[in-house]
FIMI-939133 format. One record per residue: x, y, z of N, C-alpha, C, CB in turn. Coordinates in steps of 0.001 Angstrom, whole numbers, padded with zeros to 6 digits, always signed. Glycine has a CB too. Layout:
<recs>
XYZXYZXYZXYZ
...
</recs>
This chain:
<recs>
+163837+164258+088670+165020+165245+087973+164866+164898+086248+166908+164741+088660
+164164+165937+085419+164851+165564+084257+166218+165428+084039+164547+166263+083473
+166110+163816+082817+167647+164047+082476+168267+164972+082098+168052+163462+081742
+170052+165710+081508+170041+166877+080433+170648+165682+079710+170946+168572+080618
+171122+166205+078877+172190+166035+077926+173367+167066+077264+171524+165622+076986
+173229+167907+077821+174338+168691+077369+174763+169390+078426+174070+169554+076284
+176084+170302+078505+176448+171341+079954+175809+172243+080374+177508+172072+079972
+175270+172768+078917+174369+174170+078675+172734+173491+080122+173655+174343+076063
+172496+172793+080262+170551+172468+080371+170729+172517+081802+169623+170623+079680
+172243+171407+082274+172537+171264+083737+172969+172581+084372+173646+170212+083963
+173090+173578+083943+174099+174932+084098+172618+175738+084046+175588+175370+082572
+172307+175550+083546+170813+176893+083750+169905+176122+084940+169432+177144+081840
+170275+175164+085614+169237+174600+085979+169526+175010+087553+169095+173046+085487
+168777+175785+088441+169331+176215+089400+169433+175404+091149+168698+177405+089286
+168449+175024+090443+168759+173838+091794+170582+173132+091805+167401+172111+091424
+171425+172949+091178+172243+172560+090513+173696+173321+091452+171841+172938+088936
+174549+173064+091203+175944+174372+091048+177025+173788+090175+176871+174819+092729
+177223+173894+089077+178530+173466+088142+179208+174287+087764+178366+172860+087020
+180589+174033+088609+181684+175065+088129+182550+174492+086852+182766+175388+089432
+182350+175322+085796+182983+175231+083937+184077+175313+083786+182655+176265+082874
+184816+175077+082792+186078+175501+082607+185763+176967+082261+186892+174661+081533
+185061+178314+081629+185284+179337+081468+184852+180648+082335+185004+179282+080479
+184786+180523+083380+184949+180809+084896+186254+181534+084575+185031+179396+086079
+185714+182945+085052+187138+184121+084421+187950+184635+086048+186204+186159+083313
+186992+184883+086639+187117+184870+088422+186809+184687+089319+187171+185348+088965
+187660+184507+090514+187127+184352+091599+186241+184924+092246+187723+184315+092122
+185522+186121+091507+184168+186404+092161+182609+184729+091937+183641+188241+091075
+183199+185082+090744+182146+184039+090331+182474+182765+090829+181979+183909+088844
+183888+182135+091039+184047+181137+091028+183715+180645+092018+184896+180925+090726
+183694+181762+093914+183190+181054+094539+181872+181321+095088+183939+180827+095220
+181322+182164+094369+180073+182441+093932+178661+180582+094123+180570+183105+091999
+179442+179608+093230+179146+178515+092242+179516+177750+093694+180142+178271+090527
+180626+177789+094292+181279+176404+094625+180067+177039+095998+183538+176032+094809
+179801+178219+096821+179250+178514+098035+178162+177890+097928+179103+179823+098395
+177160+177804+096543+175665+177637+096255+176057+175913+096651+174931+178195+094337
+177055+175100+095760+177448+173974+095704+177454+173280+097262+178713+174067+094985
+177990+174058+098145+178153+173595+098945+177432+173616+100548+179078+173811+098726
+176111+174699+100029+175143+174823+100640+174222+174027+099959+174857+176036+100838
+173958+173241+099061+173305+172346+098459+172625+171398+099035+173935+171894+097800
+171379+170875+099166+170827+169345+100345+171824+168234+099538+168491+168651+100205
+172087+167482+099968+173265+165999+099390+172643+165646+098182+173346+164310+100496
+171553+165846+098067+170632+165080+097400+171361+165684+095577+168667+165580+098005
+170856+167276+096079+171370+168067+094554+172813+168083+094509+170888+169776+094372
+173659+167858+095255+174800+167973+095760+175259+166496+094338+174860+167758+097828
+174924+165153+095173+174793+164662+094162+174323+164360+092720+174740+164380+094478
+173352+165095+092546+173594+165887+090900+174626+166597+089857+172973+166795+090905
+174652+167290+091254+175904+168271+090123+177250+167643+089836+176467+169847+090864
+177305+166950+091025+178346+166187+090660+178368+164631+089207+178609+165719+092172
+177140+164628+089469+176861+163637+088139+177106+164745+087444+175310+162778+087797
+176520+165447+087047+176592+166015+086087+177235+166759+085863+175943+166286+085844
+178231+166775+086502+179749+167667+086178+181153+166445+086145+180100+169071+087821
+180773+165233+086179+181135+164325+086110+181405+163401+084306+180277+163939+087099
+179785+163840+084171+179302+163289+082632+179700+163939+082091+178056+163134+082105
+180259+165769+081678+179984+166323+080647+181500+167286+080848+178364+166995+080596
+182148+166590+082337+183293+167874+081787+185007+166546+082884+182622+170604+083050
+183946+165576+082935+185278+164282+083381+185388+165486+084830+187381+163992+081833
+184956+166007+085959+185380+165649+087106+183915+166020+087750+186796+166383+087623
+184296+166178+089154+183520+166437+090197+183619+167939+090187+183941+165716+091489
+182277+168693+091332+182382+169995+091049+183711+170794+092565+180441+170616+091027
+183885+169418+093181+184908+170316+093804+185849+170257+093636+185047+170416+094775
+186936+169006+092154+187699+168375+091241+187825+170281+090361+186725+166662+090305
+186551+170432+089706+186582+171436+089057+187012+173055+089939+185239+171311+088434
+186656+173107+091342+187096+174209+092225+188182+174517+092579+186689+174200+093152
+188697+173058+092505+190342+173511+092495+190742+173573+091526+191315+172808+093058
+190328+172850+090392+191650+173136+088699+191035+174746+088737+191139+171851+086374
+189773+175270+088898+189575+176314+088287+190269+177736+088648+188361+176343+088330
+190451+177155+090279+191150+178192+091196+192626+178008+090707+190947+177892+092946
+192978+177680+091038+194456+177018+090539+194666+177957+089326+194441+175151+090020
+194058+177997+088314+194345+178295+086390+194348+179381+087088+193168+177996+084738
+193557+180361+088035+192861+181852+087895+194371+182035+089229+190475+182181+088481
+194897+181780+089724+195865+182030+090504+197498+181734+090451+195404+181560+091382
+197290+180830+089419+198605+180465+088581+199493+181688+087327+198008+179071+087657
+197902+182411+086907+198665+183439+086015+199603+183556+086195+198421+184528+085922
+199562+183880+087784+201027+185199+087757+201916+185009+087521+201564+185863+088715
+202463+183899+087590+203848+182629+086494+203688+182739+085113+203629+180633+086647
+203131+183769+084812+202914+183467+083014+203905+183805+082478+201806+184221+082150
+205171+184917+083227+205619+185015+081974+207157+184347+082853+205478+186785+081050
+207574+183878+083688+208068+182104+083878+208516+181337+083026+207142+181217+084205
+209970+181489+082700+210090+180650+082263+210647+179402+083404+210732+181070+081214
+210400+178057+083057+210847+177628+083867+211664+176111+083264+209792+177662+084844
+212696+175649+083981+213440+174370+083621+212255+173096+083339+214559+173961+085004
+213095+172573+082517+212675+171107+082706+212458+170416+084272+213814+170289+081984
+211644+169479+083833+210886+169326+085619+211703+167777+086064+208442+169029+085636
+212503+167657+085193+213820+166240+086358+214359+167112+086821+215253+164953+085654
+214729+168511+086485+216042+169611+087919+214579+169298+088850+216721+172342+087532
+213814+169270+089043+212707+169203+090449+212860+167610+091275+210721+169368+089766
+213185+168216+092221+213391+166721+093490+212608+167174+094284+214957+166301+094408
+211929+166488+094129+210332+165437+095408+210700+165308+095871+209413+164203+095538
+209914+165156+097281+210296+164511+098781+208901+163268+098576+210104+165991+100545
+208621+162526+099527+206998+162417+099873+206772+163011+101095+206397+160924+099985
+204935+162530+100599+204516+163530+101639+204298+163443+103362+203339+163856+101150
+204038+164192+104278+204172+163377+105610+203075+163996+106080+205544+163467+106585
+202645+162674+106593+201640+162928+107810+201299+162637+109106+200854+162711+107579
+201371+163507+109948+201978+163707+111343+200260+163796+111662+203286+165281+111731
+199175+163569+113074+198753+162936+113521+197495+162214+112604+198667+163520+114557
+198155+161859+111961+197153+161666+110874+195833+161014+111666+197800+160612+109595
+195668+159955+111542+195107+158723+112796+194097+159383+113829+196559+158065+113890
+195254+160701+114535+194491+161515+115177+193132+162264+114899+195206+162205+115382
+193745+162677+113950+192292+163241+112632+191438+162936+112344+192258+163313+111501
+192029+161198+112043+190486+160647+110872+190130+160789+112262+190150+158765+109697
+190056+159870+114299+188965+159878+114673+188253+160849+115183+188940+159188+115223
+189121+161902+115082+188245+162951+116237+189171+163384+116955+187099+162323+117291
+189871+162649+117931+190528+163469+118657+191511+164170+118645+190673+163135+119278
+191835+164409+117412+192498+165997+116961+191662+166546+116197+193889+166087+116132
+190734+167566+116061+190247+168080+115535+190149+169797+114389+189841+167740+116315
+192011+169974+114187+191743+170805+113042+193953+170226+111954+191308+173234+113960
+193043+170471+111616+194804+169663+110870+195312+170952+109459+194305+167281+109647
+196326+170501+109464+197121+172338+108952+197687+171432+107982+198575+173592+110212
+197993+171869+106572+198114+171270+104620+199544+172659+104772+195882+171814+102832
+200146+172524+104693+201200+172957+103826+202072+172068+102615+202083+173381+104753
+202372+173625+102100+203224+172941+100510+203601+173840+099968+202455+172147+099303
+204514+174104+098291+204309+174892+098315+203169+174952+096939+205440+175486+098556
+202983+176230+096597+201720+177095+095984+201309+175966+094675+202287+179013+095305
+200196+174915+094327+200665+174258+092904+201135+173339+093636+201720+174970+091772
+201319+172664+094914+201556+171209+095453+200544+170363+095202+201759+171124+096870
+199954+170768+095215+198037+170061+095513+198122+169571+096967+197416+168286+094314
+197683+171007+097627+197295+170316+099234+195970+170769+099039+198136+170963+100889
+195147+171462+098109+193952+170941+098046+193269+169863+097566+193536+171538+097726
+194078+169062+096848+193300+168073+096700+193653+166871+097683+193338+167746+095337
+194827+166938+098516+195093+166862+099470+193636+166605+100982+195956+168003+099297
+193438+168032+100788+192230+168505+101986+191405+167531+101248+191514+170396+102154
+190806+167407+100395+189662+167155+100122+188961+165500+099809+189608+168004+099134
+190736+165001+100682+190716+163098+100401+190145+163905+102274+192959+161465+099873
+190347+164568+102528+189941+164434+104503+188139+164642+104219+190901+166386+105969
+187683+165844+103708+186776+166495+103473+185543+165506+103653+186994+167136+102251
+184135+166225+104578+183430+165472+104428+181813+166836+105531+184267+163712+105017
+180899+165551+106028+180067+167250+106222+180205+168033+107148+178691+167326+106348
+181135+167394+108051+181478+167823+109240+182856+168672+109869+181360+166778+109751
+183317+168950+108203+184744+169338+107927+184390+170336+107476+185687+168586+107106
+184886+171791+108042+185950+173156+107161+186404+173742+107050+186097+173779+106720
+186860+173876+104995+188193+173620+104845+188281+175445+104160+188641+171964+103699
+189597+175696+105226+190213+176548+104743+190738+176928+104158+190463+176765+104909
+191228+177742+102925+192468+177953+102598+192449+179467+102712+192880+177334+101254
+193930+179900+103080+194463+181155+103695+194539+181594+102501+195755+181232+104610
+195098+181801+101566+194728+182321+100460+193295+182884+100652+194872+181346+099415
+192437+182980+100631+191164+183765+101032+190710+184421+101252+190739+183799+101420
+192231+184935+102331+191654+185702+103692+191906+186973+102758+192615+185565+105509
+192812+186989+101929+192834+188793+101204+192384+188906+100791+193476+189560+100541
+192035+190192+100743+190712+191473+099783+189134+190323+099862+191398+191879+097130
+188650+189885+101069+187758+189127+101161+186902+189848+100949+187660+188463+102081
+186868+190719+100590+185706+192346+101038+184798+192038+099133+187264+194963+101254
+185788+191976+098576+185758+191617+097045+185302+190081+096471+187238+191846+096554
+185141+189277+096872+184894+188098+096867+183586+187397+097512+185907+187709+097313
+183127+188017+099025+182383+187103+099358+181471+188569+099969+183065+185702+100338
+180261+188580+100046+179437+189608+100777+179475+188398+102138+177617+190176+099897
+179376+189060+103337+179424+188584+104320+178303+187280+104813+179446+189674+104959
+176847+186768+103776+175904+185852+104054+176688+184919+103616+174560+185950+103517
+177806+185569+102190+178793+184242+101496+179373+183539+102650+180218+184767+100434
+179695+184118+103047+180727+183999+104207+180728+182751+104866+180514+185002+105260
+179113+182819+105452+178433+182402+106498+178463+181126+105851+177095+183093+106929
+177745+181116+104637+178122+179919+103470+179620+179129+103837+178319+180765+101737
+179782+179911+103343+181046+179577+102662+181850+178990+103417+181709+180579+102143
+182240+179232+105251+182608+178604+106687+182222+179736+107459+184256+178125+106984
+181488+178535+108637+181808+179541+109987+182862+180154+110505+181596+179048+110977
+183468+179552+110173+184642+179641+110844+185407+181128+110568+185491+178400+110397
+185544+181025+109131+185614+182590+108168+184515+183533+109014+184946+182388+106122
+183210+183089+108584+182097+184533+109496+181952+184937+110799+180660+184367+109450
+182832+183699+111657+182893+184155+113189+184121+185099+112676+183243+182789+114628
+184917+184744+112199+185765+185531+112912+185919+187329+111794+187424+184390+113104
+185196+187174+110862+185232+188148+110000+184035+189386+110274+185121+187437+108657
+183639+188745+111253+182154+189333+111805+182293+189505+113343+180763+188198+111483
+183864+189178+113555+184081+189635+114877+185524+190351+115246+183878+188443+115722
+186693+189776+115885+188156+190250+116017+188861+191058+114668+189040+188879+116326
+188072+189341+113574+188902+190489+112499+187928+190903+110935+190688+189550+111881
+187441+191719+111465+185965+192744+110860+186909+193828+110328+184552+193530+112300
+187737+194200+110872+189326+195440+110611+189740+194906+109172+191126+195164+112033
+189590+193731+109106+190205+192563+108125+189549+192926+107037+189961+190937+108472
+187783+193067+106475+187502+192674+105984+186994+194204+104509+186840+191719+106870
+188095+194144+104034+188315+194790+103167+188618+194158+101968+189048+195499+103517
+188665+195003+100532+188472+195047+099028+190179+195566+099107+186983+196278+098233
+189876+195780+097704+191531+196378+097119+191739+197780+097121+191879+196032+095507
+190473+198808+096949+190590+200013+097647+190954+200349+098948+189682+200457+097573
+190228+199300+099935+190543+200057+101301+192308+199503+101286+189332+199378+102964
+192962+198208+101010+193901+197590+101128+195494+198523+100467+193400+196264+100468
+194968+199409+099285+195479+200086+098404+195932+201569+100006+194132+200379+096774
+195661+202001+101218+195893+202618+101836+196379+202274+103315+195106+203179+101608
+196485+200918+102687+197562+200098+104265+198848+199828+103990+197099+198424+104865
+199836+199624+104587+200886+199054+104472+200864+197475+104672+201668+199704+105272
+202314+197038+103655+201894+195164+104194+201865+195306+106071+203767+193573+103552
+202824+196043+106655+202891+195673+107726+201613+195860+108644+203936+196194+108105
+200665+196328+108322+199109+196812+108876+198600+195893+108611+198278+197990+108358
+198638+194839+107169+197358+194089+106609+198509+193019+106084+196128+195008+105274
+199046+192725+105126+200043+191188+105363+200394+190254+106695+201484+191545+105003
+201396+191269+107053+201960+190939+107963+200921+191161+109303+203218+191623+107882
+200023+190656+109585+199595+190475+110768+197453+189623+110491+199892+192378+111604
+197036+189391+109230+196262+189316+109087+196371+187132+109435+195960+190306+107828
+197473+186565+108651+197835+185748+109078+197812+185107+109993+198329+185829+108971
+198925+186005+110429+199189+185114+112243+197823+184721+112991+200050+186380+113639
+196969+186658+112163+196146+186106+113753+194924+185542+113964+195883+187127+114665
+194708+185039+112683+193696+184349+112040+193787+183283+112444+193632+184329+110792
+195213+182728+111950+195419+180887+112703+195160+181227+114005+197222+179929+112664
+195296+182201+115174+195754+182272+116039+193958+181706+116554+196679+183662+116330
+193492+183087+116129+191724+182641+116053+191108+181736+116217+191135+182682+115150
+191721+180527+115131+191277+179201+115076+191498+178457+115637+191361+178711+114378
+192366+178604+115654+193303+177639+117079+192222+177762+117660+194849+178238+118115
+191755+178269+118114+190427+178839+119611+189570+178550+119052+190068+180499+120254
+188970+178915+118056+187971+178296+117678+188030+176643+117456+187655+178980+116600
+188368+176361+117362+187898+175098+116806+188394+174460+118259+188639+174488+115164
+189009+174471+119701+188815+174618+120325+187682+174235+121440+189082+175195+119936
+187240+175139+121266+185399+175900+121176+184766+174685+120929+184870+177221+119675
+184652+174052+119119+183870+173648+118512+184674+172195+118508+183505+174490+117318
+184217+171435+119059+185149+169640+119498+184542+169284+118316+184680+168326+121215
+182667+169615+117932+181864+168186+117294+182637+168792+115798+179519+168034+117381
+183471+169285+116026+183602+169329+114949+185155+169912+113811+182501+169927+114949
+185573+169513+112644+186835+169334+112365+187147+170389+111296+187101+167926+111977
+189040+170763+111230+188750+172315+110363+190042+171991+109743+188611+174129+111319
+190154+172168+108808+191865+172313+107839+191526+173471+107265+192416+171005+106417
+193215+174064+107519+193445+174830+106697+194694+174971+105967+193158+175690+107163
+194741+175207+105137+195721+175216+104090+196716+176256+103441+195109+174895+103257
+198333+176124+103579+198440+177653+102794+199471+177426+102772+198066+179114+103292
+200333+178336+102003+201859+178570+102701+202074+179210+103693+202735+179153+102020
+201009+180258+104146+201578+181275+104559+202142+180627+106008+200582+182548+104559
+201630+179312+106663+202339+178983+107598+203689+179003+108065+202113+178242+107609
+204533+178164+107265+205710+178698+107304+206003+179524+106986+206337+178330+107023
+205719+180731+106793+205881+181547+106385+205843+182991+107311+205209+181307+105499
+205224+182225+108070+204603+184045+109354+204549+182685+110902+201620+185296+108697
+205112+181500+110890+205199+181010+111915+206846+179951+111810+203695+180314+112137
+207739+180668+112350+208924+180283+112195+209092+179062+113028+209804+181316+112462
+208711+178386+113996+208303+177619+114865+207400+176421+114310+207704+178420+115778
+208170+175759+113779+207394+174359+113625+206418+174207+115041+208651+172917+113499
+206973+173687+116420+206455+173450+117372+205316+173831+117955+207067+173563+117869
+204502+175290+117361+203809+175913+117998+202359+174720+117592+203904+177614+117571
+203233+173669+116565+201385+173095+115799+202370+171479+116178+200652+173675+113089
+202423+171366+117166+202901+169392+117827+201183+169171+118671+204987+169287+119785
+200784+169665+119017+199601+169378+119435+197806+169027+118319+199627+170612+120335
+198733+169092+117350+196924+169428+115632+198109+168205+114745+196653+172402+114079
+197415+167892+113653+197796+167192+112753+198302+168223+112091+196929+166356+112164
+199160+167881+111050+199864+169103+110128+200488+167640+109189+201380+170538+111155
+199978+168117+107907+200154+167514+106744+201302+168124+105646+198836+167508+106211
+202462+167828+105171+203214+168362+104012+202766+167939+102848+204531+168082+104030
+202612+168683+102017+203298+168059+100531+204622+167805+100520+203188+168986+099313
+204910+166890+099689+206317+166555+098950+206935+167726+098358+206161+165513+097769
+205088+167290+096825+206073+167819+095838+206464+169082+095892+205678+167692+094644
+208180+169531+095031+209334+170486+095073+208418+171938+094066+211081+169589+094154
+208939+172980+094563+208183+174287+093932+208586+173497+092558+208873+176210+094276
+209305+173828+091739+209989+173843+090571+208528+172805+090081+211878+173224+090572
+208982+171407+090284+207611+170396+089661+206088+171468+089976+207451+168437+090891
+205851+171775+090763+204730+172140+090745+204277+173193+089823+204523+172375+091824
+205697+174211+089774+205355+175260+088470+205370+174449+087511+206356+176496+088096
+205286+173701+086604+206053+173353+086017+204666+172597+086225+207540+173182+086189
+203995+171698+085919+203054+171130+086080+202022+171960+086254+203212+170361+086874
+202342+173021+087067+200585+174104+086727+200670+175062+085520+200111+175453+088222
+201935+175530+085030+202037+176001+084014+201814+174797+082555+203330+176700+084237
+202386+173954+081971+201913+172510+081176+200783+172253+081081+202293+171331+081657
+199811+172574+082357+197766+172798+082586+197659+174004+081734+196935+173302+084600
+198276+174873+081575+197844+176274+081175+197603+176206+079627+199007+177440+081573
+198949+175411+079212+199303+175877+077657+198099+175423+077478+200615+175258+076637
+198252+173853+077462+196650+173373+077114+195548+174165+077059+196159+172499+077994
+195307+175012+077659+194142+176069+077860+194728+176742+077253+193615+176649+079122
+193033+177951+077326+193468+179671+077023+194514+179862+077603+192535+180877+077537
+194724+180994+077132+195769+181856+078019+195106+183188+077944+197446+181922+077418
+194106+183339+078948+193253+184962+079173+194670+185470+079835+191442+185093+080537
+194978+186493+080278+194956+187005+081712+193627+187229+082410+195641+188277+081756
+194510+187074+083773+193926+187176+084836+194031+188259+085786+194151+186259+085301
+193928+189485+085614+194012+190728+086419+193316+190646+087877+193342+191877+085586
+192124+189942+087630+192071+189917+088996+193288+189513+090442+191083+189107+088958
+194180+188989+089525+194531+188055+091196+196116+188397+091338+194284+185824+091135
+196294+189303+090199+197352+190217+090011+197587+190978+091010+197211+190967+089021
+195810+191219+090482+196133+192922+092004+195787+192333+093369+194626+194772+091899
+195068+190603+093787+195473+190491+094781+196266+189668+095655+194853+190619+095016
+197553+189286+094322+198444+188953+095156+199784+190072+094125+198570+186973+095346
+199925+191234+093793+200904+191899+093763+201736+191813+094105+200878+192532+093933
+201447+192471+096022+202425+193105+096567+202878+191761+097365+202014+194503+097379
+203068+190537+097048+202646+189408+098129+203360+188246+097210+200682+189172+098483
+204611+188605+095399+204715+187384+094787+205694+187123+095549+204879+187228+093346
+206840+187563+096413+207790+187054+096511+207728+185683+097522+208583+188069+096798
+206256+185881+097885+206504+184545+098344+205446+183525+098206+206837+184601+099649
+205315+183314+097012+205679+182550+096013+206592+181960+095371+205450+182831+095512
+207554+182394+095555+208962+182112+095641+209455+181779+096725+209658+182997+095296
+209826+180358+097578+209140+180164+098648+210652+180300+098950+208051+178916+098975
+211284+180234+100675+212852+179878+101154+212725+178786+101713+213623+180812+102148
+213366+177418+101039+213066+175557+101173+213342+175735+102366+214054+174172+100335
+213951+176522+102804+214560+176328+104389+213585+176290+105663+215542+177593+104724
+212653+177290+105151+211479+177276+106082+210664+175912+106249+210515+178334+105593
+210373+175343+104921+209410+173997+104577+210536+173328+105205+208881+173467+102783
+211656+173291+105331+212915+172049+105207+212461+172195+106897+215088+172471+104444
+212825+173330+107467+212712+173380+109041+210623+172653+109096+213110+175713+109796
+209995+173064+108661+208969+172186+109238+208760+170697+109085+207919+172654+108866
+209420+170439+107898+209853+169599+107780+210211+168306+108190+210195+169950+107643
+211237+168421+109384+212836+168087+109581+212006+167710+111033+214433+169550+109419
+211202+168959+111669+210929+168949+112935+210182+168033+113091+210503+169967+113428
+208646+167373+112297+207898+167177+112332+208546+164757+112075+207043+168472+111363
+209385+165191+111311+209982+163894+110306+210304+163292+111948+211741+164242+108812
+211145+164038+113368+211225+163402+114103+210890+162973+115441+211764+163478+113943
+209436+162997+115093+207810+162834+115833+207647+160812+115341+206056+164372+114618
+207178+160803+116523+206856+159498+116606+205482+159323+115681+206704+159091+118167
+204722+159948+115807+203207+160415+114991+203318+160099+113445+202856+162268+115116
+204832+160555+112717+204631+161189+111321+204915+159911+110632+205657+162553+110855
+204358+159473+109373+204766+158893+108529+204778+159995+106814+203869+157567+108711
+205166+158675+106124+205548+159031+104959+204981+158585+103538+206668+158776+105048
+204782+159226+102098+203840+158599+101640+204023+159166+100399+202601+158667+102295
+204701+158454+099864+205009+158931+098180+203952+159508+097571+205357+157742+097155
+203868+160243+096486+202767+161291+095596+201940+159587+095063+203799+162720+093779
+202609+158633+094430+202206+158250+093433+202275+156621+093935+203000+158835+092197
+202469+156677+095979+201970+155047+096261+200536+154753+095919+202088+154614+097882
+200839+153223+097216+199513+153202+097057+198524+153920+097357+199231+152478+097371
+198925+154557+098483+197572+155798+099459+197331+156428+098154+198235+157328+101042
+198025+156597+096880+197395+158051+095774+195804+157010+094820+199375+158765+093931
+196452+155509+095080+195583+154693+094241+195086+154388+094802+195773+153868+093543
+194783+154645+095717+193122+153623+096682+192604+154903+096877+193293+152454+098671
+193496+156658+096419+192296+157750+096843+191308+157464+095501+192931+159708+096982
+192641+156882+094042+191511+157185+093217+190528+156395+092978+191822+157469+092183
+190497+155555+093909+190189+154515+093681+188702+154644+093973+190978+153606+094318
+188459+155178+094953+187645+155336+096480+186769+156700+095911+188922+155737+098221
+187638+157652+094912+186971+158857+093291+186075+158190+093129+187821+159120+091569
+186220+157131+092308+185850+156107+091160+184396+155428+091881+187311+154765+090839
+184885+155216+093353+183555+154337+094211+182205+155655+093911+184035+154033+096574
+183132+156576+094089+181568+157826+094709+180887+158553+093668+182069+159338+095790
+181727+158315+092222+181426+157915+091291+179962+157725+090536+181973+157128+091478
+180357+156183+091000+179585+155363+090497+178298+155377+091332+180237+154137+090382
+178377+155556+092468+177009+155660+093591+176779+156933+093130+177217+155550+095479
+177271+157681+093197+176266+159738+092818+175096+158978+091266+178356+161967+091594
+176071+157576+090118+175278+157928+088927+173860+156827+089364+176269+157537+087215
+174350+155926+090384+172921+154725+090935+172360+155971+091806+173422+152823+092206
+172554+156629+092040+171296+157780+092880+170781+158016+092146+171468+159096+093581
+171494+158963+091342+170160+159273+089794+169161+158710+089095+170578+159396+088674
+170425+157281+089092+169512+156491+088233+168221+155293+089150+170713+155556+087207
+168788+156211+090489+167572+155348+091531+167593+153330+091388+165571+156038+090760
+168950+153309+091849+169972+151959+091429+170415+151471+092581+171339+152250+090511
+169206+150782+093033+169141+150863+094926+170171+149718+094711+167293+150400+096124
+170004+148238+093591+170646+147500+094130+172515+148093+093581+169951+145969+093708
+172315+148331+092711+174140+148817+092637+175111+149407+093753+174310+150002+091640
+174232+150711+094350+174573+151090+095677+174880+150049+096605+173589+151815+096205
+173747+149018+096374+174286+147773+098134+175022+147153+097152+172846+146337+099325
+175282+147209+095738+176964+146614+095963+177910+147058+095941+177459+145891+095339
+178163+148123+096130+179122+149235+095977+179707+149157+097588+178314+150862+095443
+178598+149242+098049+178766+148839+099805+179353+147524+100188+177288+148759+100587
+177958+146172+099750+179013+145339+099962+180458+144511+100226+178856+145298+099749
+180638+145573+098722+182219+145276+098280+182822+145744+099571+182894+146198+096795
+182612+147470+099699+183978+147563+100644+183713+147212+102426+184607+149369+100481
+182625+146516+102365+182363+146036+102784+183595+145003+103619+181529+145893+102068
+184296+144373+102119+184302+142785+101806+185790+143334+102061+183636+141857+100112
+186214+144729+101451+187784+144914+100817+188604+145590+102022+187852+146061+099275
+189266+144401+102424+189863+144796+103428+191863+145275+102859+189532+143393+104599
+191540+145374+101577+192602+146278+101547+192406+147471+101442+193346+146078+100745
+191424+147940+101393+191059+149113+102030+191636+149979+103451+189891+148795+102201
+191601+150922+103131+192007+151428+104772+190581+151871+105282+193282+152959+104904
+190635+151542+106460+189143+151372+107473+188503+152693+106825+189358+151501+109611
+189024+154642+106691+189164+155116+106520+188358+155539+105484+189922+154993+106726
+188667+155111+104140+188430+155089+103256+186852+154248+102720+189576+154793+102947
+186597+153181+103562+186317+151831+103340+184814+152617+104135+187494+150314+104095
+184459+153234+105232+183919+154365+105866+183038+155641+104837+185238+154967+106605
+184408+156157+104577+183826+157235+103430+182510+156167+102412+185560+157891+102138
+183095+155136+101912+182243+154432+101091+180844+153841+101186+182838+153636+100854
+181205+153489+102164+180083+152701+103258+178842+153927+103650+181078+152124+105039
+179513+154965+104538+178710+156252+104808+177907+156911+103250+179960+157483+105511
+178757+156556+102314+178163+157290+101161+176814+156673+100661+179184+157306+099986
+177030+155284+100185+176184+154779+100239+175067+154495+100882+176488+154363+100112
+174742+154350+102737+173927+154852+103213+173030+156208+102716+174471+154889+104132
+173763+157448+102766+173214+158287+102741+172084+158578+101457+174137+159000+102961
+172927+157841+100613+172589+157729+098895+171000+156671+099010+174323+156624+097752
+171124+155028+099633+170405+154636+100044+169776+155751+100633+170739+153714+100571
+169138+155678+101121+168104+156800+102613+167704+158556+101662+169881+157408+104773
+167785+158154+100881+167856+159731+100190+166887+159118+099185+169591+160527+099477
+167368+158047+098454+166219+157426+097276+165356+157256+098506+166595+155750+096142
+165080+156179+099046+164138+155859+099361+162589+156829+100421+164817+154854+099790
+163788+158051+100445+162755+159501+101490+161793+159862+100491+163752+161317+102027
+162762+159665+098873+162435+160614+097622+160670+159323+097316+164314+160622+095856
+161343+157886+097128+160145+157620+096578+158633+156938+097842+160696+156471+095340
+159170+157524+099103+157840+157878+100266+157380+158628+099892+157919+158276+101616
+158536+160029+099501+157591+160989+098931+156744+160798+098036+158077+161850+098512
+157319+160604+096523+156563+160308+095611+155010+159799+095519+157228+159631+095187
+154853+157634+096687+153947+157876+097262+152827+158650+097550+154258+157818+097684
+153392+159111+098626+152824+159982+099405+151690+160731+098300+154015+160954+100117
+152654+161338+097637+151754+162599+096261+150447+161751+095346+153301+163204+094569
+151026+160870+095026+150639+159453+094107+148767+160067+095164+151976+157075+094699
+148914+158773+096140+148037+158342+097280+147414+159667+097392+148784+157736+098701
+147913+161193+097588+146451+162440+098087+146420+163020+096399+147034+164282+099754
</recs>
């Protein structure tokens, strides 16, 4: 593949999917990210390589960053106090080992909007994981065609193509429905459907994240048979972080997101009692562990992300020796958790296989 020297060249390559900071609508953002998820592994690596080179983040990181920027616009008029008044708690992990091993194949990630749920989810994502953000349930017709839903998530497609077809609507149809007919039903019905779907698809893992779990399910014991992770970042701290980030970027108005969540603004000012009820319940269970946000686990994740970047760089430059070196280092690194060690080794193996397949293919073309 031709080497690019600026972001515009990479964005114009139809075989890649690059998410840049100038995206101004969820429709455009979702379109590009769906294309990225549907790319063959080889072109995902190229996309991530150029995204990291020109934007300093992978495509998945840019997706979360831009998505949070669009969502946070609803808070642009809120005057927030200093971050020192926000008190966070450690992140909670219930049945983490069970989910990593596959014994439990569905994980719910809870936390305030902007607390880092999506980032937490990405530490678990892989080719066999279907990650759903509950925010995407609303006005799905305005942001996903049925074909795009299929590419985005088999679970999403199955729901909106079946029992949830009545909720495949946009802003125009939503205006004709009451909150009781739409918002108060879709989240509950979808979660119930997702649990049944996951039980029938044990070969796949599912991550569902969003504030709607504890807003619409009062009893946390409903989820005791599944993995549950709860971000400890406080509401105030989450919003302060998002606002500070926005002040360093352009302050364009995102009217589309306001239309989507205008009726649900109250839910972003969460009732602390509801999330505390979940934390208190899972804290009492033996399969729960806590980690501080700035703990060694966070540092380890940053290290793993750096190694994955290096693998992509070696892949683009066809540096098999470099990938072998990364893999050997990971195999000998006893400080890494088993899960992260396997992540690095697995990426190395697939990258080496792709390089060798590409080399063999080129040799056959030359011989012919």
